[in-house]
N, C-alpha and C positions, 0 to 999 in steps of 0.2 A: 350828623344829619346826612341823609342820602340825597343825592341829586337825581331828579327825574329826567329821563331822556325825553326829548321831544317826540311826539307821536308822528308816525309816518302818515302821510296823506293817503286817504282811501281811493283817491282818483287814479285812474289808470294813466300810464304815461304813453300808451299807444294811442294813435289818432283814432277817432270814431270809426273811420272806414276800415280799420284793421281789427277792431274789437269783435269778439264772437257775438253773434245774434242768437237770441232765443226764439224757437219756433212759435210759441204763442204770441209773442209781441209782433213777429213778422206776419202771422196770420191775421192779427187784428188790424194791421195796416194794409193788407192786400184786399182791395175792393172786390175782387172776384170771390173771396172767401168770407167777407164780412156779411152779416145779416142784411137783407134788403129792407130798407126803411118802409114801414107801412105794410109789410107782408106778414102773412100767417107763417109762423115757423114751427116745424115739428121734426122729430127724429124718429125714424122707423127702421128697424133692423140695422141700425148703425149708419143709416143714410140721413144726411141733413137736407131738409127740403124747405125752401122759402117759396111761397105761392102768393101771387097777387092777381086779382081779377082785372081783366082788361077787355073792354068791349064785350063780345059774346064768348070769350074764352078766358084762359089763364096763361100767365107767364110764370114758369117755375125755374128756380136755380136749384139744381140737384147736385149734391156733393157726395160721390161714392168713395169711401175710404180705400186705401190700399188693402188688398186682400179680400175685398168684397166680392161675393158671388151670389147671384140671385137665388139659385137652388139651395144654397146653404143658409143664407140670412133672411130671405123673404118668403120662400116657399112655405115654411112652417107657419107663417103669419097669415097668408092669404089662401092657403089650402087649394091651390091649383098646381098642376104638374109643371106648368111653364108660365112665364109672365105674359099675361093676355092684354097688356096695355100697349098701344102704339106710341112710339117716341118719335117726335119730329122736332128738330131744333139744331143747335150749334154746340158741338163739343169744343169747349174753350180750353180745356186742359186735360192732359192724361191720355190714356189708351184703354180701349175696351175691346174685348173679343167676345164672340158669342156663337151659339149654334141654334138652329131651328130643329124641330122634331124630325124633319126629313133628312137631316145630316148637313144641310147647307150651313156655311159658316160666314161670319163677318169679322173683320179686324179694322177697327177705327182708331185713328190717331189724330189728336188735335193739332192744329185748328182745322175744323171742317164741319160742313153741314151734314146732318145725319137723318136718316129715316130707318127706323127699326120696326118691322111689322110685328103684330101680336103673335104669340106662340114661340117665344125664345127663352133661352137661358143666356146670361151674360155675366162677365166678370172683369174686374179691373186688373190690368197687366202692369207690373212694375211697382215701384215704391212711391209713386206720386198719385194723389187722389185724382179721380176723373170728375170734371165739372161740366155738367150739361145744362145749357140754357134751353129750356123746353117750352114749346107752345102746344097747348092742348085744349080740348073742349070736354074734359072729363070722360064720361063713358062713350061719347060719340066721336072721339078723336079720329079713329081709323076711317069712319064713314065721311067725316067732314073734310079730311085730307085725301079722299079717294083711294084709301088703302083697303085691302081685303080684311075680313074679320080674323084671319089667321094667315100665316105665311103659306104661299103656294106658288107654283111655277106657272108662267103664262102659257 
């Protein structure tokens, strides 16, 4: 008769603080990346967008993944040469660079308030997603916030 060896415990001997974490579990616990309760959720061109109506406008949490570029991922979907939406809000995470048609550039790194006029191309810099908390009034955002309908110099 063979003797059975006792089974080794499946539990790790490392303390919880030293165990490797898996990205999906971490993302699920990160309130900045979790879906907004009661919001309309959609994904467009690889961008995750949660939108909720507030007063006469909307609050959006927009997650641009690493490697995202408007001209590559969104231009084919919207059929305009540049992004013609004004962006007003708070860049909570990540870094975004962009250019306007006239050659002006911007380089934004979280945390900071942002205003990006219509008529731009932009992309995420680095390996971290860019998370923008945006305030808009749909097609009238530029006018409501006192911005021109496209980028121009004063």
